[in-house]
C-alpha positions in Angstrom: 37.7 7.4 82.1 40.9 6.4 84.0 41.7 10.1 84.7 38.3 11.0 86.1 37.8 10.8 89.9 34.3 10.5 91.3 34.2 14.2 92.4 35.3 15.2 88.8 32.5 13.1 87.3 30.0 14.8 89.6 31.4 18.2 88.6 30.9 17.4 84.9 27.3 16.3 85.5 26.7 19.5 87.5 27.3 21.5 84.3 24.1 20.1 82.8 22.0 18.7 85.7 20.7 20.7 88.7 20.6 19.0 92.1 20.3 15.2 92.5 23.7 15.0 94.3 23.1 11.5 95.7 22.3 10.0 92.2 25.4 11.7 90.7 27.6 10.3 93.6 26.2 6.8 93.0 26.9 6.7 89.3 30.3 8.3 89.8 31.3 5.6 92.3 30.0 2.9 90.0 32.0 4.3 87.0 35.2 4.6 89.1 34.8 1.1 90.3 35.0 -0.1 86.7 38.5 1.4 86.5 39.5 0.1 89.9 38.4 -3.4 88.9 40.9 -3.3 86.0 43.7 -2.5 88.4 43.3 -5.5 90.8 45.1 -8.8 90.4 43.5 -11.1 87.7 42.5 -13.9 90.0 40.4 -11.4 92.1 39.1 -9.4 89.2 36.6 -12.0 88.1 35.2 -12.1 91.6 34.3 -8.4 91.6 31.0 -7.8 90.0 29.3 -4.5 89.2 26.9 -3.1 91.8 23.8 -2.3 89.7 21.8 0.8 90.5 18.1 1.7 90.5 17.3 5.5 90.2 13.9 6.1 91.7 12.1 9.4 91.2 9.2 11.1 89.4 9.4 11.9 85.7 11.3 15.0 84.6 13.8 15.1 87.5 16.9 14.1 85.6 17.2 10.3 85.6 17.5 10.0 81.8 19.6 13.1 81.5 22.1 11.6 84.0 22.4 8.6 81.7 22.7 10.7 78.6 25.5 12.8 80.0 27.3 9.7 81.3 27.4 8.3 77.8 29.1 11.5 76.6 31.5 11.6 79.5 32.8 8.0 79.5 34.5 6.1 76.8 32.7 2.9 78.0 30.3 1.2 75.6 26.9 2.6 76.5 23.3 2.1 75.4 19.9 3.2 76.7 16.8 1.1 76.3 13.2 1.3 77.5 12.1 -1.8 79.5 8.6 -1.3 78.2 9.8 -2.3 74.7 10.6 -5.8 75.9 8.0 -8.6 76.2 8.2 -12.1 77.5 9.4 -14.7 74.9 6.3 -15.9 73.2 4.7 -12.4 73.0 5.2 -10.0 70.1 8.1 -7.7 70.9 11.8 -7.5 71.4 13.6 -10.1 73.5 15.7 -8.8 76.4 19.0 -10.1 75.0 18.7 -7.7 72.0 20.0 -4.9 74.3 23.3 -6.7 74.6 23.4 -7.1 70.8 22.6 -3.4 70.3 25.4 -2.5 72.7 27.9 -4.6 70.8 26.7 -3.3 67.4 27.1 0.3 68.6 30.6 -0.5 70.0 31.7 -2.2 66.8 30.6 0.8 64.7 32.3 3.3 67.0 35.6 1.4 67.0 35.3 1.0 63.2 34.9 4.7 62.8 37.9 5.3 65.1 40.0 2.9 63.0 38.9 4.5 59.8 39.9 7.9 61.2 43.4 6.5 62.1 44.0 5.3 58.6 42.3 8.3 56.9 45.6 9.8 55.7 46.8 6.5 54.2 43.4 6.1 52.6 43.6 9.6 51.1 47.0 8.8 49.6 45.7 5.6 47.9 42.6 7.6 46.8 44.9 10.2 45.3 46.7 7.6 43.2 43.3 6.2 42.0 42.1 9.7 41.1 45.3 10.3 39.1 44.6 7.0 37.2 41.1 8.3 36.4 42.4 11.7 35.2 45.4 10.2 33.4 44.4 6.6 32.1 47.2 4.1 31.8 48.4 2.5 28.5 46.3 0.7 25.9 44.0 3.6 25.2 45.4 4.9 21.8 44.5 3.4 18.4 46.7 0.7 17.0 47.3 2.6 13.8 48.9 5.5 15.6 51.2 3.1 17.4 52.3 1.5 14.1 52.9 4.8 12.3 55.5 6.2 14.6 57.9 4.4 16.9 58.6 7.7 18.7 54.9 8.2 19.4 54.8 4.7 20.9 57.7 5.4 23.2 56.2 8.7 24.2 52.8 7.1 24.9 54.3 4.4 27.1 56.2 7.0 29.2 53.2 9.3 29.3 50.6 6.7 30.2 52.3 4.1 32.4 55.1 5.7 34.3 53.8 6.6 37.7 56.6 9.1 38.3 56.1 10.9 35.0 56.3 14.7 35.0 52.7 14.9 33.7 51.4 12.8 36.6 53.3 14.8 39.1 52.0 18.0 37.5 48.5 16.7 37.8 49.1 15.7 41.4 50.2 19.2 42.2 47.1 20.7 40.5 44.9 18.2 42.4 46.4 19.2 45.8 46.1 22.9 45.0 42.4 22.5 44.1 42.8 23.6 40.5 40.9 20.4 39.3 37.9 20.9 41.6 35.5 21.8 38.8 36.4 18.8 36.6 34.2 15.8 36.5 35.4 12.1 36.5 33.5 8.9 35.7 33.3 6.9 38.9 32.0 3.3 39.3 29.8 3.3 42.4 28.8 -0.2 43.7 25.2 -0.3 44.8 23.6 -3.4 46.3 19.9 -3.6 46.3 18.7 -5.5 49.3 15.3 -7.1 49.3 13.2 -6.1 52.3 12.7 -9.2 54.5 11.0 -9.0 57.9 11.1 -12.0 60.2 9.1 -12.3 63.3 10.8 -14.5 65.8 11.0 -14.9 69.5 14.8 -14.8 69.4 17.1 -12.5 67.6 18.2 -13.2 64.0 21.7 -13.6 65.3 20.7 -16.7 67.2 20.9 -18.6 63.9 24.7 -18.0 63.9 24.6 -16.2 60.5 24.4 -12.7 59.3 21.3 -12.9 57.3 22.0 -9.7 55.4 25.5 -10.8 54.4 24.2 -14.2 53.3 21.5 -12.7 51.0 23.9 -10.0 49.8 26.4 -12.7 48.8 23.8 -14.4 46.6 23.0 -11.2 44.8 25.2 -9.9 42.0 27.0 -6.6 42.8 25.7 -3.9 40.5 27.9 -0.9 39.8 26.6 2.4 38.5 28.8 4.8 36.6 28.3 8.4 37.9 29.8 11.7 36.8 31.0 13.4 39.9 33.2 16.4 40.6 36.8 15.7 41.7 36.4 16.7 45.4 33.3 14.5 45.9 35.1 11.6 44.1 38.1 12.0 46.3 35.9 11.8 49.4 34.2 8.7 48.1 37.4 7.0 47.1 39.2 7.8 50.4 36.2 6.6 52.5 36.3 3.3 50.4 40.0 2.9 50.9 39.9 3.7 54.6 37.2 1.0 55.0 39.4 -1.5 53.2 42.4 -0.8 55.4 40.4 -1.5 58.6 41.0 -4.9 60.1 37.4 -5.9 61.1 38.5 -9.1 62.9 40.6 -6.9 65.3 37.8 -4.4 65.7 35.2 -7.1 66.6 37.6 -8.7 69.1 38.3 -5.3 70.8 34.6 -4.4 70.8 33.6 -7.7 72.5 36.3 -7.2 75.2 35.2 -3.6 75.8 31.5 -4.6 76.1 32.3 -7.4 78.4 34.7 -5.5 80.7 33.2 -1.9 80.7 29.8 -2.0 79.1 27.0 0.1 80.6 23.3 -0.5 79.9 20.7 2.1 81.1 17.4 0.4 81.5 14.7 3.1 81.6 11.1 2.8 82.6 11.7 -0.4 84.7 8.6 0.4 86.8 6.5 -0.3 83.7 7.4 -4.0 83.9 6.6 -4.2 87.7 3.1 -5.7 88.2 1.3 -5.6 91.5 0.4 -9.3 91.1 1.4 -11.7 88.4 -1.9 -13.5 88.0 -3.9 -11.8 85.3 -3.9 -9.7 82.1 -0.7 -8.0 80.9 1.0 -8.5 84.3 1.8 -12.1 83.2 3.9 -10.7 80.4 5.5 -8.1 82.7 6.6 -10.7 85.2 7.9 -12.8 82.3 10.1 -9.9 81.2 11.5 -9.6 84.7 12.4 -13.3 84.7 14.0 -13.0 81.2 16.1 -10.1 82.5 17.4 -12.0 85.5 20.0 -14.2 83.7 21.2 -11.3 81.5 21.7 -9.0 84.5 23.2 -11.7 86.7 25.6 -12.9 84.0 25.1 -15.1 81.0 26.4 -15.6 77.5 24.4 -13.9 74.7 24.8 -15.0 71.1 25.4 -12.3 68.6 26.4 -12.2 65.0 29.9 -11.3 66.0 30.2 -14.2 68.5 29.2 -14.9 72.1 29.3 -12.1 74.7 29.4 -12.6 78.5 27.3 -10.1 80.5 28.8 -10.9 83.9 30.6 -7.5 84.2 28.2 -5.2 82.3 26.9 -2.4 84.6 23.1 -2.0 84.6 21.6 1.3 85.7 17.8 1.1 85.9 15.4 4.0 86.3 11.7 4.4 87.0 9.1 6.9 88.3 7.3 4.2 90.3 4.1 6.3 90.4 1.6 3.4 90.6 4.1 0.7 91.6 7.1 0.6 94.0 10.5 -1.2 93.8 9.2 -3.9 96.1 6.7 -4.9 93.4 9.6 -6.2 91.2 10.1 -9.9 91.7 12.5 -10.5 94.7 15.3 -12.0 92.5 15.4 -8.9 90.3 15.4 -6.6 93.4 18.5 -8.6 94.5 20.3 -7.8 91.3 20.1 -4.0 92.0 21.7 -3.6 95.4 22.1 0.2 95.2 18.8 2.3 95.3 18.9 6.1 94.9 15.8 8.2 95.3 15.9 11.4 93.3 14.3 14.6 94.7 11.2 16.2 93.2 11.8 19.6 91.7 10.3 22.9 92.9 10.4 26.6 92.1 14.0 27.1 93.3 15.3 24.2 91.1 13.3 25.4 88.1 15.0 28.9 88.4 18.4 27.2 88.4 17.4 24.9 85.5 16.3 27.9 83.4 19.6 29.8 83.9 22.6 27.7 85.2 23.3 24.7 83.0 25.4 25.1 79.8 22.4 24.2 77.8 19.9 26.2 79.9 16.5 26.7 78.2 16.6 30.5 78.3 20.0 30.4 76.6 18.6 28.2 73.9 15.7 30.5 73.1 18.0 33.6 73.1 20.3 31.8 70.7 17.4 30.8 68.4 16.0 34.3 68.2 19.5 35.8 67.8 19.6 34.1 64.4 16.7 36.5 63.3 18.6 39.5 64.7 16.3 39.7 67.7 17.8 40.2 71.2 15.6 38.8 74.0 16.4 39.8 77.6 14.8 37.9 80.5 14.4 39.8 83.7 15.1 37.9 87.0 11.5 38.5 88.1 10.2 37.0 84.8 12.3 33.8 85.4 11.0 33.6 88.9 7.4 33.8 87.6 7.9 31.1 85.0 9.4 28.8 87.7 6.5 29.6 90.1 3.8 28.9 87.4 5.6 25.6 86.4 5.5 24.4 90.0 1.9 25.5 90.4 0.8 23.7 87.2 2.7 20.6 88.2 0.8 20.5 91.5 -2.5 21.3 89.9 -2.2 18.7 87.1 0.2 15.8 86.5 3.7 16.4 87.9 6.1 16.0 85.0 9.0 17.9 86.6 11.3 20.0 84.5 9.6 19.0 81.2 6.8 21.5 82.2 9.3 24.3 81.5 9.5 23.4 77.8 5.7 23.7 77.5 5.5 27.0 79.3 8.4 28.6 77.4 7.0 27.6 74.1 3.5 28.9 75.0 4.9 32.2 76.3 7.2 32.9 73.3 5.0 31.6 70.6 4.1 35.1 69.2 7.7 36.3 69.2 8.9 33.1 67.6 6.3 33.5 64.9 6.8 37.2 64.2 10.6 37.4 64.7 11.6 37.6 61.0 9.3 40.6 60.4 9.9 42.4 63.7 11.1 46.0 63.5 11.9 46.1 67.2 15.0 44.0 67.6 15.3 44.2 71.3 12.6 42.6 73.5 12.5 42.6 77.3 10.6 39.8 79.0 9.3 41.0 82.4 7.0 39.6 85.0 4.0 41.3 83.5 4.6 39.8 80.1 4.8 36.3 81.6 1.6 36.8 83.5 -0.3 38.2 80.5 0.7 35.3 78.3 0.0 32.5 80.8 -2.6 33.8 83.2 -5.7 32.9 81.2 -4.5 29.4 80.4 -3.3 28.8 84.0 -6.5 30.0 85.6 -8.7 27.8 83.4 -8.0 24.4 85.0 -9.6 22.5 82.1 -7.6 24.4 79.5 -4.4 24.1 81.4 -4.7 20.3 81.4 -4.6 20.3 77.6 -2.2 23.2 76.9 0.2 23.4 79.8 
């Protein structure tokens, strides 16, 4: 993150998202400010708080895609949640603090995986020794009578079984590394803990109790081990994963995760318009306003209890997004509006943008379908006029029915290519050209019948 300048962040987002330059600039500045804050003197650092952002725009224009790409781009702890999943305390649903717990849980798991990767080689070495012990058991395995009969045998047995630098062990090690033992089976004790399914309905998270419920129950139950016969390569993978896990210092991981979440965490709060009520006096609006009031302390800065310990939310960056079809940002309670000082309106998409969306991004829809059909040996070529026609129809259907932005392209492409996708394995003609006439023939009847287009397109 420290090496990415705002214009570089925008360039990275441009590879996947068409247009929406203002929104990209806003999130790029917000991300860079996280790094800038770390460079200022400590006494001033605590005074600098994140400038939260609201992305406003119709569905299907790239709000969620911007958040998704940001999470891949930055090393900051990141989670995306839908505001509509939360309900006011007292109603059935998730409490707002659970998003902070989810963010910490994701960060702990990510750092744990990184630590395991770092000690993977060491874990593999320990697993190798354990595997040699399984292939070549240590002393005490031979009958007593044989030991008494011959002193020489006893000496030979001790050398053969117990000495870790014995020639036999080193020979086995060489064979193991060369893959000559890959077809052999070994008996491996695999621990399996059967957890009872327990569901608890509560208006606060389970972590509020200050205990990890699963670990508590798990500690009461006896660990059962199951002996399995597995091939050597699979056994090595299982043993090395187990050893790598044992080498990780979880206290250090948790401590680092909490610092990362507190200093550079990002929460993307989608569908925030769904909790904006026009008035807070009747029906479900009462719960909506309650969610907004519950969000206030978390966004402004509070301490959230988690199973790993308390987490401060003062410096977590919140990026909210909403279509605001039936409501507007001013319908949010004033206190919540004040927590999101930066507002960015995203542009609605038209035919020109649809053409670019179909062709320009790294993951362009047309490239996806060409790659899918290539697996069947079918080459599909889209003419420029055909792409223009698909974009024109998408814009027309959006205007005629509900405007769902670029998501309309998925529906049109699937309807148009349905026959080819179905018949591709049996096709003799391996080269198909999609021209304007083909697009018109496939979509004309559905598009012209307004009732039908509402259901199909």
